[in-house]
N, C-alpha and C positions, 0 to 999 in steps of 0.2 A: 503494498499499499504505500502511497504518497501522501504528501500533505496538500491540501485544498489551495490551488492560485486560481483565482479569477481572473481572465484577461478579456478584452473585449474580443478577440478571435474566439474565445471559447461560446460553444454553443450552449445560451443560458436557457432554463426552461420557464416557460409563462404559461398561463391559463388564461385563455380568454374569454371573457363573459360572453353569453348566450346572447344574441341581437335579434329575438323575437323569432328566429327561425328552428327547425328541429335539431339541430347541433345540440352535441354536449358542451361544447365549452373547451375541452383539452384541446391541445395542439401538439404538432410534433416538433421536435429540436430543430431550430432555425437559427441561424446566425443572427443574434442581437447585441448590440452593446450591454456594458457592465450595468447591474440593474442593483438597485438596494436587496439586502437579503431580507427574505422571509423569517428566517428564525431569529429569535431576540438573540442568541450567543449558540456558539459550536455545538453541537451535540457531545457527549462523552461516552454516550451508548448507542448501538443499533440492533435494531432486529429487523431484518428483511426476510421477508415471505414471498415464496413462489406458488401463486395458486395456477394451476395449469392444467388445461383441457389435453388429455393424453388419449384421445378418439386416434385412429390411424392416421387422418389426414394432418394431424398437426405433428408427427412423429418426426419428419426431416428437420423442421424448423425449432424442434425442442433439443435435436442431436446438435444442430448450431447453438445455440444458446448453453447447453452443458458444457460444448468444447469451448467457449468463451467467458464462461465463469470467471475465469482468473482476471482479466480485465475488470471485471466488476471489485472483485477483491483489491487488486492492485491500486485503483483507483479512489476508493474509500479513504479518508482521512488516517493517519499511523496515529497522530496526535492529536488532542483538542486545542484550543488557544492557550490553556494553563500547562499545556507540556505534557498532559496525563494521557497514557496510552489508551486508544480507543479500545472499546470490546464491540465486537460484532457477533450476532448469533444470527443463523441461517434455519429457516423452517420452508418445508415442502410439502403442499397439500394437493394431490391429483384429484380430477374429478371426470367422470362420464354422467350416467345417470346419476350415481351415488358418488361420494368423496371419499378420500383415504388420505391419511398422514405417511409419510416415508420419511424416516431417520429421526424423528423426534427432533431435540433443539442442538444442532449442529454448529461447530466452532471453527469448521476447515472447509475450504473448496473441495477437497478429495472427498471428506465424507457426504457433500452436497450433491458433487459429480456422480457418487454412487447411489445416492437417493433418485437422482434424475435416470440413471440407468433402468433401476428397479420397475421406476413409475412407466417409462416408456414403454418398457416391454410388456409390463401387463396390461399395457392400453392396447398393443398390437394384437392381443389376443380376441379384440372385438367382445371380449364379456366386461360386465361390470366388475368391479374393484374390491367389492366385499362380499358379493355375491356369485357365482358361476352362473349368471344368467346373460342372455345375450344384449348389448347395448345396442337397440334395435331402431330408435329414431333419431333425427338429426340434432335436435334439441338436447342441451345438458344441463347440468346441474351447477351453474358457477356459485349460485348465493349460499347453496350449502357448503361448497369448497371454502368461500369466504368465510361462512360462520364458522366453520372448524378452525380456521386461522385466527380468528377472532376470540375464539374460546379458551386460547392458549393465555389469554390475557396480557396483553403486549404492554410492558412497560418501560421498555426503552426510550431514550429522550427523542430517537430519531425512527420513524416506523415506516418502513418501504414495502409496499405491497406490488409486486410484479404479477400482472396478470397477462396470461396467453392464452387466447381462446379465439376460435372460426366460426362458433356457431351459436346460434340464439339460445337463450334461457328462460326457464321458467320460473316463477316465484307461488309459494304456498298459495292455495292448497293443492296445486297441480298435482296430477299421479303420472309418472312416467312410465315406461313399460316394466312389465314382470312386478308390477304393484309398487315401485319405488316412489314414496310421497316425497315431495320438495317440503322442507320444513320451514324455509326462510322466505321472508317477505323483503321485497325490494328495498322498500322505506327504512326498515330496521337494520339492515344491513349498512345502508348509508350513512344512516344516523350515528350509527355504530363506529364506524369508520372516522367520521368526524369527530366524533367526541374523542379521539385518540389522537387528532391531529394527525392523521395517516396522508402520506403521499401515494397517489395511485399512478403506476406506469404500466399503460394498457398497450399490450401488441397484439392486433385486430385487425379485423376486416374493416375498411371504409366507412361503412355504414352497418353497425350492429346496436342495437337497442340497448340502452344501459352503462354503454362504454364509451361510445364516438355520438351518440345523440340521447334524446330523452327516451324514458322508460315508462311508458303509460302518462305522460305527461308531467314526470319527475325529473330532475336534474340528473345527467349522466353522473357515474363515480367519478369522472374524470374533470368534474369541474370542482372537485374539493382543490383547496390553494395548493400549490405547487404539483400538481399533477400533470402527465403529458399522454400524449396517444402517439403511437408507432404502428405504421400500416404494415400488416403481413406481405402484402404484395410486394412492397418496398425491400424487405428482408429475406424473404425466402430464397435460399441458395445462395445468399451474400454474405458470408462469414465474416467478410471484414466490417461489413455495414453494423452486425451484430455486434463484433467486438468494438466499434466505436460510439455506439448507442448506450451498450451496458456502461461504457468507460465515460462517457458524458453526464451520463446520469448519477454515477458514483461520485466522479468530481463536484458536481453542484451539489450533492446531499447537504454536506456541513452548512449551507446556506441556504439551499431551499427546502 
């Protein structure tokens, strides 16, 4: 990891306000001049959550993310403004129709990569993750995945949520195939993320309700302060772009 240096040439992260259309308000990384920090002070502790759709269509992109996780770690601050060594904990929650945690609390990228490998392999079976039943429909269960991450009771000074998903998702009381109920409501999940001052970084399709635009007339998760949206179409098969995106998010995390 290296210390954070904000330069005008660094792509800084902004959240655009909704302008009356159906967009969610999060924007992609873009060249912007240096701006004031959102955070009042540099965090001493970080919790980084990956909440990922592991259905088969996501596997190639997830493998690229897995391979470039070191860029994330290398670009998080090593020490805070007081010279204290920064602590970073990683978590992984995978979802299809159901959701499952992999690896528990992890403190190394090697452990996180191993958790990615296991989750990707489970997703490629086309079965659900906690019961051996077929993952039938296109829609998935992002909200229960996020709830599972939030149930760890994040307490770090900085909480980063990386969401990777290419499919629409339902909220409670919907029931998915094999009688798997969705337990979480969108507004409640969004409120929980807001309550802990989470940053949501979404890797998703250009138009996906709840991530890039409104969800049942409610603002997208990426309208939370400091959040960003990154289009899968721009990143699929482009590991260098994946690496740079993860590095830029990490480099801005102490300020954003």
